[in-house]
Every structure is written in C-alpha cells, then in structure tokens.
N, C-alpha and C positions, 0 to 999 in steps of 0.2 A: 433553726429550722428552716427558714427562707434560703438560707446559702445551701443546705443539704438538699432541699427541693430543686434549687438551681443546678446544682451539680448533677443530680440525677437527670434532670431535663436535657443537661447540655450533653452528657453521656448518650441518652437516648437518641438525641437527635445526631449525633456525632456518628453513631452507630447505624441509623436508619438512613443518614444522608450520605453514607458512603465515603465520608472524608478520609477513613483509615484503609479503604479499599486500595489494594495495591497491584491489581491485575488490569492492564488497560490494552485496547487496540486503538491503533491510529492509522489512517490511510491517507496517503499523498500522492497526487497525480501530476507530474509534469512541472510547467512553472518556469521553464527556462529554454534558450535557444542557444546552442553552442556549435562549435567545429570540432569534429572528431575525425582523426585519420582512420580511413577504412578503404580497402582492407588494412589490417594492421601492418605497420612498417612498410607500406606501399608509397608514401609521400603524397598520397591523393586523401581528400577530405569531404566529408558530408556534412550537411548541416542537419543537426539534430532539432527538429521542431516539435517542441514540448509546450508551446504557448497555450495559455489559457484562453485566449481570444481569437485564435486561427483555427478554421475547421480543419487544416491540414495538420494540426498539432493535436492537442486534446480537449479543446473546446466541447467536443461532444461526447464526452466520455460520461458513462453511467455505471456505477459500481454497487452491486447488491451485496450486503454484508449480513450474513446470517450466523448468529452464535446461538448457543443453548437456549437463552433467554431474551433474544433481542433479534430484530430485523430492520435494516435502514437501507435506504437506496440514497446513494451520494452521488451528486452532480458536480461540476465546475463551481457552481454558485454555493454548494454547501462545503467545498474544499478551500476556497480562497476568499480571503477578507479577514476583518477583525473578529478574533476569537475562534479563528478556523486553522487547521482542520480540527474538528472536535476528538475528544477522546471517548472511546466507547468502553464502558464497564464489561468486562468479560469474566466468568468464573474460572477457578483454577484447574477445571477438567471440562471435557467435553469437546465436541467437534465445531470448527470454523469453516464457512464456506464462503469464498468471494466470487462472485460471478461479475465479469467485465465485459460491457459492449461499448464499442466506439462507433460513434455516427460521424459521418463526414457529409456535408450538405444534406442531411436529413436520412440518410441511407446507412444502415450498419454495415461497416467495413471489416470489423474483427470482433469476434466474441470467444471467450473462453473462461475458465474457471480454474481454482484450485482449492483445496481443502487440506485441513491438518488438524492434528489432535493437541489440544492445550496441554501445556506440561506444567506440573507443580514446580514452583522455583522461578518460573519465568515471570515477571511481573509487566514487562511491556512488550508488545508485539507491534510490528510496523510493517504495513504493506505500501510498496512502491510501485506506481505504474509508470510505464516510460515508453516512449517511442524511440527505437535505437536499431543499430544492425547487430548489436550483441549488448548482453548486459556487461555493466561494470563488475557485477559480482560472479559472472560465470568463469569456469575453470579454463576455458579456452575452446578453439574449434573442435577439438577431438572428443571433449565432454562438456556441450554447451549448456546441459542443464543441470549440472553438478556445481554445487556453490564452492566458490574458490576463496571465500574470507570466512572467519570464525562466526561472525554475527548472521550470517545467512542460514536460514531455516529450510527454505524451498524456492525454487524458481521457476517460472513456467514461460514458455516462449509462445505466444499467439500470434498466428498469420495475420497479416493484414492483406485485404484483397488487393491483387497487382495493380489494378488501375487507381488504387487510392494511396500507394505509396510514394513516398517523396524521392525515394532511390531504390535500387533494386533488391538490397537485403533488408530492409527496413522490416521490423516487427514490433509487436507490442509486448513488453516485458511485465510480468507480474512477480514482484520479489516480495518475500516474506523474511523479515529479520527478527530475532528474539534478543531480549536483553535481560540479565539478571543483575539485580542491586549488587554491586560490588564486583562484577566480573562478566565474562561471556560465557554462554551457555554452548 
C-alpha cells in the first residue's frame, strides 16, 4: 500500500512539476566580441561587440517575453551566470511576443519586437539577440529578413540609433529558431 501511494504521489508530482513538459522557450543575448568581414567579400572587418559588460555591446538589453500564460522581463543579469539562461515553459499553441530594448549609457538606442504562433510538434524555441551588420541566418542582402537556414523561424532587424552604432551598418537582430525532437521543422 505504501508503494502504491508513493507511486501515485510521484506521478502527481511529476505531472504537476512539469518534468515531462516538452515545450520550452530560451532567450540568449550576445556574450561575445568577434571580427567579421563587412561588407561581405570586401576584405574589411568590423568588430561585433556583443559584450555583456560593455554599454556599446548588449549590457543594457531588456527583453520582455509574453507567452499565453507567462510574462517575464529579462536583463543581462538574468541571461548570464550559473543556471542561465533559464528555460520558460510554453504551451503547444498560442502567441508569443518578444519586445527588445537596448540602452546605451542609460538611453534607449534601439527597440523593436517580433511575435509568432506556437506550433504543435515544436518542443524548443530559441530567441537570439545580437548586434551585427547582418544576421548569420539571413538569406543575403536581397532578402535580409528571410531566414536562410532550416532552423530559423523568424528574423527581425531593429535599427540602432545612428549615434549609438559601433559602425555604420550595425543593427540589432532578433532571431527565432525552432527545434523538433528528432529533426528540424
């Protein structure tokens, strides 16, 4: 009898604790500094500053995430460090909206948003935010907002105020990727 009660309690906890929940959303922003050729094939390079500690990087990032049953505001402090970035449980259907603000020296220098509909079968959503002249996932100059790789679900270019850019073509990119267990959607 004790074993049966323990099994029922464990099953109830597992169901209530969402250990079997398989749809997640994770947000990542920057965390690196690298050289990238820009314009492409020009032989000239720009420094992509996505530092978590530099205000000319992503140190001043604020990301509001709205899911059908959750709202969370993320900053660099909640994106970096042990146990971070955290995963947010999302249902298998509904809308997700992500609003991004970038502050530099206390002033908002870029803001924008993207939204998408959750899809059944997708068990992991990843939102990436970076400062760059172009997104690594974009299809090229002629179609800069079309995703050029299978994982990409949506991509949004957000203009950075001209005086706050590290180089002329710099923008803030918001990329949404989707993953399915056993394959790509």
